[in-house]
C-alpha positions, 0 to 999 in steps of 0.5 A: 500500500502507498505510505502517504495519506490523508493526514499529510494532505491536511498539513497547512499550506505555508503562506506565500505572496501570489503573483511574483515571478521567480527566475530559476536555473537548474544545471544537469551538465553538458553531458546531461549526467545529473538528475534534479528534483525541483520544488516549485513551492520552495524555488530550489533543487531539493535533491540531485543525483548522477545517472549511475546512482540508481537503476529502478524504483518501486511503489506499491499497487493493488496486486503488483509493484509499480516499476520505474526505470532510470530511462536516462541511461536508456534502460529497458526490460524484457518480461519473460512470463516465467517464474523459473528464476534459473530459466536458461535464456540467451539474453543477447539473442532476445529479439529487439521487439521483445524489449520495452522502455519505460512508458514516458507517460507513466501509464500502467495498463493491462496491455503494457508490462513495462511499469509493473513487477509481478510477484516471482516473474523473471524480468531481464533488465538491460542496464543501458549506458554509462557516462562514457556512452558504453553499454553496461550490460544486463541483469535478472531481477524478480520480485519474490516478496511484498510486505507493507514495509519493503519489497524483496528482490532477487538479483542475478547476472544475466546468465543467472549466476552471482545471485543476491537478495536485496530489500527495498524499503517502502518509505512512508512519505515517499512516492518512489523508492530507488535501488541500484542493480549495479551495486545491489543496494537500495539507494533513496534518491528522490526526496519526500513526496511533498518536497518536489514537483518536477524532475529535470532529467534526460529520459527515453521518449517515444517519438511519433508514439513508437520510436525510442529516443533519448531527450532532455526534459521535465517529468512529473512522476508523482500523482500529486501533480497535474499539468495543462499546456497552452500556447496562449502566453499571457501572464496577466490572463493566466494569473487570474483566469478560471482553471476549473474547465481545463483538462489537466493531465497526469501524464509524466511527460506533459511538460516533456522535452519539446519546449525546445528544438534543435536548429540544424542551421545554427547548430543550437537549441531554440526555445519555444516561448509560446508554450506555457505550462499550468501546474496544479498540486493536490494541496491546492497550489497553482503555478504557471511556468515558461521555459527560457533557455537551455544554455548557461552564460558561457554557452554550455548546454544543459542549463535549464532556465525557466520562470515560475509564477504562483497564482 
């Protein structure tokens, strides 16, 4: 069961003068190796990590564990459908179409297995690439026990050897609980649920709905945040207009990556200043956000600059 509930939601929301625009910068590095968890409420980065620091994250669902991959490394999974953890399988010859990347929308349905971990099912994991853009390798995992306080994972090398058992804590007040398959330990990266709204990171997007491609953007992998995108960039209008009829989305990639585009003629990224994002939280906070730049003062990419206004 999820470990956050009504009591936390009833904490008083701190007072803050509305209508003030905050200019924010968040640097993920020229090689995009850093991931940042940012608080719109507190106007600061609450937590950061390197891509190598974690591999998967878990949270509970009714009859399985939801699974999040660190898709910044282009990780992917193959669900074997078998409960034989010693299954003889040549991981190098698994057909490409049998591998799944993490659904960037965060959707979990019966037709997609990429975001679920069923009890005792053997799952093959492609661990993606390291910071030198070299293939890391593969591993086997299986969820072998679910408790209210933790999950127990079977971890092995791709050929089934070198077996370990790792417990991942189901922490009260957190949305996702991270662990490293590389180091075979839990490693909580993400801050508490109510301390952040957006994650600035590289991730795998599905271009045209089907082509996996590494991009840099903003994700909202938390149920307490909803986003509405508009091309009507009028700060005064969106500061005061009625949002009740707007169709807000819980898709993780609603903000996504396409607030910028690469201009082949200039060899640089251009910002789409016509995009404005309306953001709501479960606590009743409302923000409008616009992207401004992808470069720092020295012309280095990976420096995400945006402005935020709380209504």
